[in-house]
N, C-alpha and C positions, 0 to 999 in steps of 0.2 A: 600159334604153336607154343609160345612162351606161357600163355594163359593156361593152356592144357597141361603143360609140365608142372605149373604151379599148383593146379587143382589135384594132379596125381600126387604131388609131394604132400599137400595138406591131407589128402585122404590116407596116405601111408602113415603120417604122424598120428592121425586120429585112430587108425586101426591098431597101431603099436600101443598107444595109450590105453585103448579099450582092452587089448590083450593083456597088458600089464595089470590093469585093475581086476580083470577076471581071474588072473593067476593069483593075485593077492587075496581075493575072496575065497578061492578054492584051496589055497595053500594053508600051511600051519600058522596059527596065531600063537605067538609067544607072549605070555603074561610074565613080566619081570617083577620079582619081589625081592626087596633088599633085606630079607630076614630069613632065618634058618627054617628048615623043615620041622614041623611039629608045633610051631607057635600058632597062636590064634589067627594071625594074619595069613599063615600058610594054609590053615584049614579053610578059612574064608575064601582064599584065592582058588583053592582046588574045587570046592563045591560050586563056586561060580563058573569056573572053567568047564566043569563037567556038564552043567546045564547049558552053557553057551555052545558047547560042542554039539549038543543035540539040536538046539534051535537054529544054529547057523549051518548045520550039516557040513562041518569041516573040523579038522583037528584043532584043539585048543589045549595048550600045555602050559604048565607053570615052571619057570626057571628061577631057582633060588640063587640070588647073588648077594649074600650077606656081607656086611662090612661098612665101616664109617657111618654107623647109625642109619643105614638105608640109602646113603648118598650115592653109593656105587651104582645101584640099580637105576636111580634117577639119571645119572650121567649117561648110562648105556642107552636108555630110552630117548634121551635128548638127541643123541647122535644117530638114532635109527632112522631108516627110510620111512617117511610119513605116509604109508600106504595101508595102514590098518593091520599089518602083520606083527607089530610089536606094541604091546601095551604095558602099562605100569599100574600096579596096585600098591598104594602107599598110605601111611597114616598122615594125620594133620601135621605132625612134627616136621617132616621133610619139606612141606609146602608153605606152612604159615609160621613156623617157629624158627627153623634154621636160618632164614634170611636175616633175622635179627641177631642170632647167637653165633654164627660162624662167619669170619671175615673172608675166608677164601672159598666160598661156595661157588662151584663151577657150573652153576645153572641158575636161571631166573625162573622161578615157578610160574610167573605171570606171562612170560614171553616165550618160554621154551616148551610149554605143554598146553594141551587143549583138554578141558574137562570132558569126561565121558559120562560118568555116573557116580553119584554118592551111594555107597553100598551099606554102610552100617555105622552106628555110634557105639561107643562103649563107655563104661563108667570107670573113673579113677576112684581110689579110696584113700583115706588117711586113717591109719590105725596105729595102735600101740601094742607093745609086748604085754603079755599077761602079767608080767612082773611090775608093770607101771600101775600105780594106784589111782587110775582114772577110768571111769566107766562111761563117761560122756565127753564130748568135745569141750564143753564149758569147764568140766573138772580138769581136763588136760591143760587148757589155757591158764587156769588158776595155778596149777603146779608149776608151769614154766615161768609165770610171773613171780612165783615165790623162790624158785631155784632154777637157773638156766641149765643145770645139768640134764634136765628132762627135755631140753630143746634140741637135741641132736636127732635128726631124721635122715633116713636113708632113701635113696632112689637107685634105679638100675644104671644110671649114667648121668654124668654132668651134662647139662645142656638139653636134657630131655624134658618133655612136658610134665612128668611127675616132679622133677626138680623144681620147675617154675610154679607148679601148683603150690608147693610148700612156700615159695617166695610170696605168692599172692595171698596165701592164708596168713602168713606172718604179718604182712602189711595190713590186711583187713582186721586182724585180731589185735594188732598193736603189741605183738610179742617178738622176742628175739629167738629165731630158729637158726640152727647151724646145719647146713647140708653136708651129708657124707655120701659121696658117690661109691657105689659098688659095681662090680663087673657082672651085670645081668641080674634078672629078677630072682633067680634061684638063690643067689648069694644073699640078696636082701631078705628073703623069707627065712633063710637059715639063721641070719643074724637076729632077726626080729623074734623068731621062735625061741632062740637061745637066750634072749635078753641081753645080747651084746650091744644093741642099740635100742633106744627108748621108743622110737616111732618110725614110721615108713610111709612114703607116698608112692603108690604104685597102682597097678590095675586092681580094681575092687575084688574081682574074682580070685586073684592071687592071695590077697590078705584073707579073704573069706575062707579059702581052703585050709589055712592054719588056724583061723578063728574057730572053725567048727571042731577042731581038735583040741580046743582050749588053750592054745599057745599064744593067742593074740586076740585083740578086740578091734573089729572094724567099727570105727567111731562115726564115720560119715562118708557119703558118696558125693561125687562132684557134679552130677547133672542137675537139671532143672526139676526133675522128678525122681522118685526113688527107683532103684534098680529092681527089676522084676525078680532077680535072684535073691535080693535082700530086702524084702518089703518092710522089715522092722528097723532098717537103718536109715536115719534121717539124711537129708541133703544139707549142704552147708547153710543154705537159706533157712531151712527149718530149724537148724541148730542156732540160728541167730546171727549168721555172718553173711552179709550181702555179697556173695560171689558164686560163680559156677564155672564149670569147664566141661565141655562136651567134646571129647576127642572122637575122631572118626577115621574110617578107611574109605578110600575112593579110588576110582579108575581114571587114568589119564592116557592120552596119546601124545606123540611128538607133534610140535607145531608144524603147520603146513599141510595137515591132513584135510581131505575134502569134507565139506559139511554132510554130503550124502553118506560117506563112510562113517562119520561120527554118529549120524542118526541111526544107522544100521547097528553099530556096536552098542550104542546106548540102549536101544530097544531090547537087545538080547541080554545085556547085563541087568537091566531093571526087571525084565521078566524072570531072570534067575532069582533075584532078591525077593520077588513076590511069590515064589513057589513055596508051597506049604512045607515040603520036605526040607528045603533049604532053610526056611525060617526055624524049623525045629532044631536043625543041626547047629545053627548059629546061636540059638538060645542056650544050648548045652554048654557053649564055651563063653557065655557072658556077653555076646554081641547082640545089639539091638538093630534089626534090619530096617533100612530106610527106603532106598530105591528112588532117589531124586535124580532129576535130569541135569544136563550140563549147566543150564542157567542158574539153577538153585545151588549147585555145587560151587560155581564161580562166586556166588554171593556169600556163601558160608566161608569159603576159603579166605576171601578178603576181610570179612568180619573178624575171623580169628586172627589174621595177620594184624589187624588194628588193635584187637584186644590185648594180645600178648606183647606187642612192642614196648609199651611203657613198663610192664612187669619185668621183662628181660633187661631193659636198660637200667632199671632200679637195682637189679641183682648184681650188676657189674660184671656178669659173665661174658666172656668172649672167647670162643673156641678157635682152634686152628683148622 
Protein backbone atom coordinates (compact mmCIF):
# COMPACT_ATOMS: atom_id res chain seq x y z
CA UNK A 1 0.00 0.00 0.00
CA UNK A 2 2.84 2.35 0.90
CA UNK A 3 4.51 1.65 -2.45
CA UNK A 4 1.28 2.39 -4.27
CA UNK A 5 0.88 5.71 -2.46
CA UNK A 6 4.48 6.61 -3.31
CA UNK A 7 3.90 5.83 -6.98
CA UNK A 8 0.74 7.96 -7.01
CA UNK A 9 2.66 10.83 -5.37
CA UNK A 10 5.48 10.62 -7.89
CA UNK A 11 2.98 10.52 -10.75
CA UNK A 12 1.24 13.60 -9.36
CA UNK A 13 4.54 15.49 -9.12
CA UNK A 14 5.44 14.51 -12.69
CA UNK A 15 2.03 15.60 -13.96
CA UNK A 16 2.30 18.94 -12.15
CA UNK A 17 5.78 19.55 -13.58
CA UNK A 18 4.62 18.67 -17.10
CA UNK A 19 1.58 20.92 -16.74
CA UNK A 20 3.81 23.77 -15.52
CA UNK A 21 6.19 23.39 -18.47
CA UNK A 22 3.32 23.24 -20.96
CA UNK A 23 1.81 26.40 -19.49
CA UNK A 24 5.21 28.12 -19.70
CA UNK A 25 5.52 27.17 -23.36
CA UNK A 26 1.99 28.27 -24.18
CA UNK A 27 2.08 31.47 -22.10
CA UNK A 28 3.60 34.83 -22.89
CA UNK A 29 7.36 35.12 -23.18
CA UNK A 30 8.71 38.43 -21.90
CA UNK A 31 11.98 39.75 -23.31
CA UNK A 32 13.40 42.23 -20.84
CA UNK A 33 15.48 45.08 -22.26
CA UNK A 34 17.38 47.57 -20.12
CA UNK A 35 17.17 50.40 -22.65
CA UNK A 36 14.46 52.78 -23.88
CA UNK A 37 12.10 52.35 -26.79
CA UNK A 38 13.43 53.49 -30.14
CA UNK A 39 17.07 52.60 -29.53
CA UNK A 40 18.85 50.10 -31.79
CA UNK A 41 18.59 47.47 -29.05
CA UNK A 42 14.84 48.05 -28.87
CA UNK A 43 14.39 47.62 -32.62
CA UNK A 44 16.51 44.46 -32.55
CA UNK A 45 14.50 43.04 -29.65
CA UNK A 46 11.17 43.74 -31.31
CA UNK A 47 12.00 42.25 -34.71
CA UNK A 48 13.38 39.14 -32.99
CA UNK A 49 10.29 38.95 -30.76
CA UNK A 50 7.98 39.24 -33.77
CA UNK A 51 9.70 36.36 -35.55
CA UNK A 52 9.82 34.18 -32.43
CA UNK A 53 6.11 34.80 -31.88
CA UNK A 54 5.40 33.16 -35.21
CA UNK A 55 7.84 30.27 -34.94
CA UNK A 56 6.92 29.38 -31.35
CA UNK A 57 3.19 30.01 -31.87
CA UNK A 58 2.91 31.90 -28.58
CA UNK A 59 2.97 35.54 -27.50
CA UNK A 60 6.43 37.14 -27.24
CA UNK A 61 6.60 40.71 -25.98
CA UNK A 62 9.37 43.20 -25.18
CA UNK A 63 9.37 45.06 -21.86
CA UNK A 64 11.65 48.10 -21.64
CA UNK A 65 13.21 48.49 -18.20
CA UNK A 66 15.76 51.28 -18.72
CA UNK A 67 18.06 52.46 -15.98
CA UNK A 68 21.49 51.92 -14.42
CA UNK A 69 23.07 51.31 -17.82
CA UNK A 70 20.95 48.19 -18.38
CA UNK A 71 21.59 46.64 -14.97
CA UNK A 72 17.95 46.86 -13.82
CA UNK A 73 16.77 44.48 -16.54
CA UNK A 74 19.57 42.05 -15.71
CA UNK A 75 18.55 42.00 -12.06
CA UNK A 76 14.91 41.37 -12.96
CA UNK A 77 15.78 38.44 -15.20
CA UNK A 78 18.16 36.99 -12.62
CA UNK A 79 15.24 36.85 -10.16
CA UNK A 80 12.73 35.45 -12.68
CA UNK A 81 11.40 31.88 -12.63
CA UNK A 82 13.69 29.85 -14.95
CA UNK A 83 10.91 28.35 -17.06
CA UNK A 84 11.57 30.12 -20.37
CA UNK A 85 8.91 32.78 -19.85
CA UNK A 86 11.41 35.57 -19.08
CA UNK A 87 14.42 36.32 -21.26
CA UNK A 88 16.99 39.09 -21.51
CA UNK A 89 18.46 40.87 -24.50
CA UNK A 90 21.50 42.88 -23.51
CA UNK A 91 24.79 44.18 -24.93
CA UNK A 92 28.31 43.08 -24.11
CA UNK A 93 28.68 45.87 -21.53
CA UNK A 94 26.38 44.42 -18.88
CA UNK A 95 27.94 40.96 -19.13
CA UNK A 96 31.65 41.42 -19.87
CA UNK A 97 32.43 45.05 -18.94
CA UNK A 98 30.43 45.86 -15.81
CA UNK A 99 31.93 43.05 -13.68
CA UNK A 100 35.22 44.97 -13.93
CA UNK A 101 33.87 48.50 -13.68
CA UNK A 102 31.16 48.37 -10.99
CA UNK A 103 31.86 47.31 -7.44
CA UNK A 104 28.27 46.71 -6.37
CA UNK A 105 27.04 44.65 -9.30
CA UNK A 106 24.09 42.63 -8.01
CA UNK A 107 24.42 39.77 -10.43
CA UNK A 108 27.12 37.42 -11.68
CA UNK A 109 26.99 37.18 -15.50
CA UNK A 110 28.58 33.74 -15.48
CA UNK A 111 26.51 32.19 -12.67
CA UNK A 112 23.12 33.90 -12.82
CA UNK A 113 22.43 33.59 -16.55
CA UNK A 114 22.46 30.95 -19.27
CA UNK A 115 23.44 31.93 -22.85
CA UNK A 116 20.65 31.47 -25.40
CA UNK A 117 21.82 33.11 -28.64
CA UNK A 118 24.29 35.66 -29.96
CA UNK A 119 22.15 38.01 -32.06
CA UNK A 120 24.29 40.71 -33.64
CA UNK A 121 27.50 42.69 -33.62
CA UNK A 122 27.78 46.40 -34.10
CA UNK A 123 30.62 48.81 -34.77
CA UNK A 124 31.86 51.57 -32.54
CA UNK A 125 33.51 54.54 -34.14
CA UNK A 126 36.01 57.20 -33.17
CA UNK A 127 35.45 60.54 -34.83
CA UNK A 128 36.22 64.21 -34.60
CA UNK A 129 34.34 67.45 -35.03
CA UNK A 130 34.54 69.03 -38.46
CA UNK A 131 36.32 71.90 -36.70
CA UNK A 132 39.29 69.65 -35.85
CA UNK A 133 42.06 69.85 -38.47
CA UNK A 134 42.51 66.09 -38.84
CA UNK A 135 41.19 63.98 -41.67
CA UNK A 136 42.78 60.66 -40.63
CA UNK A 137 43.45 58.90 -37.35
CA UNK A 138 47.21 59.39 -37.81
CA UNK A 139 46.68 63.14 -38.23
CA UNK A 140 44.56 63.21 -35.08
CA UNK A 141 47.24 61.38 -33.09
CA UNK A 142 49.83 63.88 -34.31
CA UNK A 143 47.58 66.77 -33.22
CA UNK A 144 47.16 65.34 -29.71
CA UNK A 145 50.89 64.74 -29.36
CA UNK A 146 51.49 68.37 -30.31
CA UNK A 147 48.76 69.85 -28.10
CA UNK A 148 46.67 67.89 -25.54
CA UNK A 149 43.74 70.32 -25.97
CA UNK A 150 42.68 68.09 -28.87
CA UNK A 151 42.66 65.01 -26.62
CA UNK A 152 39.26 65.52 -24.99
CA UNK A 153 36.80 62.89 -26.19
CA UNK A 154 33.16 62.27 -25.34
CA UNK A 155 31.12 59.14 -24.74
CA UNK A 156 27.53 58.61 -23.72
CA UNK A 157 28.42 57.46 -20.19
CA UNK A 158 31.31 56.82 -17.87
CA UNK A 159 31.98 53.10 -17.57
CA UNK A 160 30.58 52.36 -21.02
CA UNK A 161 32.36 50.40 -23.73
CA UNK A 162 32.88 53.58 -25.85
CA UNK A 163 34.56 55.14 -22.80
CA UNK A 164 36.96 52.21 -22.54
CA UNK A 165 37.50 52.09 -26.31
CA UNK A 166 39.03 55.54 -25.92
CA UNK A 167 41.21 54.25 -23.07
CA UNK A 168 42.37 51.33 -25.23
CA UNK A 169 43.10 53.66 -28.15
CA UNK A 170 45.14 56.05 -25.97
CA UNK A 171 47.24 53.17 -24.63
CA UNK A 172 47.79 51.70 -28.08
CA UNK A 173 48.67 55.03 -29.73
CA UNK A 174 50.77 56.30 -26.82
CA UNK A 175 48.82 59.53 -26.43
CA UNK A 176 47.01 61.30 -23.61
CA UNK A 177 43.23 61.37 -24.00
CA UNK A 178 40.80 62.81 -21.46
CA UNK A 179 37.35 61.25 -21.22
CA UNK A 180 34.32 63.53 -20.92
CA UNK A 181 31.09 61.65 -20.11
CA UNK A 182 27.80 62.98 -21.47
CA UNK A 183 24.25 61.91 -20.65
CA UNK A 184 23.30 59.87 -23.68
CA UNK A 185 24.47 59.64 -27.27
CA UNK A 186 22.24 62.51 -28.45
CA UNK A 187 24.16 64.95 -26.26
CA UNK A 188 27.47 63.54 -27.49
CA UNK A 189 26.48 64.12 -31.11
CA UNK A 190 25.24 67.64 -30.38
CA UNK A 191 28.52 68.56 -28.68
CA UNK A 192 30.59 67.03 -31.47
CA UNK A 193 28.61 68.73 -34.23
CA UNK A 194 28.85 72.08 -32.44
CA UNK A 195 32.58 71.72 -31.91
CA UNK A 196 32.16 71.83 -28.14
CA UNK A 197 34.36 68.75 -27.90
CA UNK A 198 37.13 67.65 -30.23
CA UNK A 199 36.39 63.94 -30.50
CA UNK A 200 33.92 61.23 -29.59
CA UNK A 201 33.80 57.50 -29.12
CA UNK A 202 30.33 56.11 -29.75
CA UNK A 203 28.34 53.90 -32.09
CA UNK A 204 29.73 54.29 -35.61
CA UNK A 205 26.29 54.79 -37.13
CA UNK A 206 25.69 57.73 -34.78
CA UNK A 207 28.85 59.59 -35.78
CA UNK A 208 28.14 58.65 -39.39
CA UNK A 209 24.79 60.40 -39.22
CA UNK A 210 26.38 63.80 -38.51
CA UNK A 211 29.43 63.08 -40.66
CA UNK A 212 27.16 62.83 -43.68
CA UNK A 213 25.91 66.31 -42.82
CA UNK A 214 29.49 67.62 -42.81
CA UNK A 215 29.54 68.28 -39.06
CA UNK A 216 31.99 65.54 -38.08
CA UNK A 217 34.44 63.00 -39.50
CA UNK A 218 34.25 59.31 -38.73
CA UNK A 219 37.96 58.45 -38.64
CA UNK A 220 37.87 54.76 -37.80
CA UNK A 221 35.61 51.85 -36.87
CA UNK A 222 36.34 49.36 -34.12
CA UNK A 223 35.78 45.95 -35.73
CA UNK A 224 38.10 43.45 -37.37
CA UNK A 225 36.58 44.40 -40.71
CA UNK A 226 35.06 47.54 -42.16
CA UNK A 227 31.45 48.37 -41.45
CA UNK A 228 29.11 47.63 -44.35
CA UNK A 229 27.52 51.05 -43.87
CA UNK A 230 30.92 52.80 -44.07
CA UNK A 231 33.06 50.89 -46.57
CA UNK A 232 35.46 53.83 -46.97
CA UNK A 233 36.27 54.08 -43.25
CA UNK A 234 39.29 52.10 -42.03
CA UNK A 235 39.47 49.84 -38.99
CA UNK A 236 41.93 50.64 -36.19
CA UNK A 237 44.23 47.91 -37.50
CA UNK A 238 44.11 49.29 -41.04
CA UNK A 239 44.95 52.70 -39.63
CA UNK A 240 48.07 51.24 -38.00
CA UNK A 241 46.88 50.54 -34.45
CA UNK A 242 46.76 46.92 -33.29
CA UNK A 243 43.41 46.90 -31.52
CA UNK A 244 39.80 46.04 -32.15
CA UNK A 245 36.51 45.88 -30.30
CA UNK A 246 33.40 44.06 -31.45
CA UNK A 247 30.40 44.93 -29.28
CA UNK A 248 27.35 42.69 -29.48
CA UNK A 249 23.79 42.02 -28.41
CA UNK A 250 22.74 38.62 -27.14
CA UNK A 251 19.89 36.74 -25.49
CA UNK A 252 20.12 35.14 -22.05
CA UNK A 253 17.84 33.24 -19.68
CA UNK A 254 17.96 32.97 -15.88
CA UNK A 255 20.13 30.21 -14.42
CA UNK A 256 18.34 26.94 -13.67
CA UNK A 257 16.45 26.72 -16.95
CA UNK A 258 16.31 23.27 -18.55
CA UNK A 259 18.51 22.40 -21.51
CA UNK A 260 15.44 21.40 -23.52
CA UNK A 261 13.93 24.86 -23.05
CA UNK A 262 17.21 26.56 -23.92
CA UNK A 263 17.45 24.49 -27.11
CA UNK A 264 13.91 25.45 -28.10
CA UNK A 265 14.41 29.18 -27.46
CA UNK A 266 17.86 29.25 -29.04
CA UNK A 267 16.55 27.62 -32.22
CA UNK A 268 13.76 30.22 -32.48
CA UNK A 269 16.06 33.19 -31.82
CA UNK A 270 18.68 32.03 -34.32
CA UNK A 271 15.99 31.40 -36.94
CA UNK A 272 14.85 34.99 -36.46
CA UNK A 273 18.36 36.34 -37.00
CA UNK A 274 18.77 34.27 -40.18
CA UNK A 275 15.52 35.59 -41.67
CA UNK A 276 16.12 37.83 -44.70
CA UNK A 277 13.60 40.48 -43.62
CA UNK A 278 15.15 40.65 -40.15
CA UNK A 279 18.63 40.93 -41.69
CA UNK A 280 17.52 43.83 -43.85
CA UNK A 281 15.96 45.69 -40.92
CA UNK A 282 19.03 45.25 -38.73
CA UNK A 283 21.34 46.46 -41.48
CA UNK A 284 19.27 49.65 -41.65
CA UNK A 285 20.21 50.48 -38.05
CA UNK A 286 23.87 49.50 -38.33
CA UNK A 287 23.67 46.05 -36.76
CA UNK A 288 25.48 43.02 -38.18
CA UNK A 289 23.40 39.82 -37.71
CA UNK A 290 25.26 36.79 -36.33
CA UNK A 291 23.00 34.01 -35.02
CA UNK A 292 25.44 31.99 -32.91
CA UNK A 293 24.37 29.31 -30.45
CA UNK A 294 24.84 29.14 -26.66
CA UNK A 295 28.33 27.62 -26.69
CA UNK A 296 29.77 30.25 -29.02
CA UNK A 297 28.06 33.04 -27.08
CA UNK A 298 29.62 31.74 -23.85
CA UNK A 299 33.06 31.71 -25.50
CA UNK A 300 32.73 35.26 -26.85
CA UNK A 301 31.43 36.56 -23.52
CA UNK A 302 34.44 35.15 -21.65
CA UNK A 303 36.91 36.38 -24.29
CA UNK A 304 35.55 39.92 -24.00
CA UNK A 305 35.63 39.71 -20.21
CA UNK A 306 39.32 38.82 -20.43
CA UNK A 307 40.07 41.47 -23.07
CA UNK A 308 38.53 44.40 -21.25
CA UNK A 309 39.70 43.61 -17.71
CA UNK A 310 43.23 45.06 -18.08
CA UNK A 311 41.93 48.10 -20.01
CA UNK A 312 39.41 48.99 -17.32
CA UNK A 313 41.93 48.43 -14.54
CA UNK A 314 44.40 50.74 -16.30
CA UNK A 315 41.70 53.44 -16.59
CA UNK A 316 41.25 53.58 -12.82
CA UNK A 317 37.48 53.75 -13.26
CA UNK A 318 35.28 52.21 -10.58
CA UNK A 319 31.55 52.94 -10.61
CA UNK A 320 29.01 52.54 -7.82
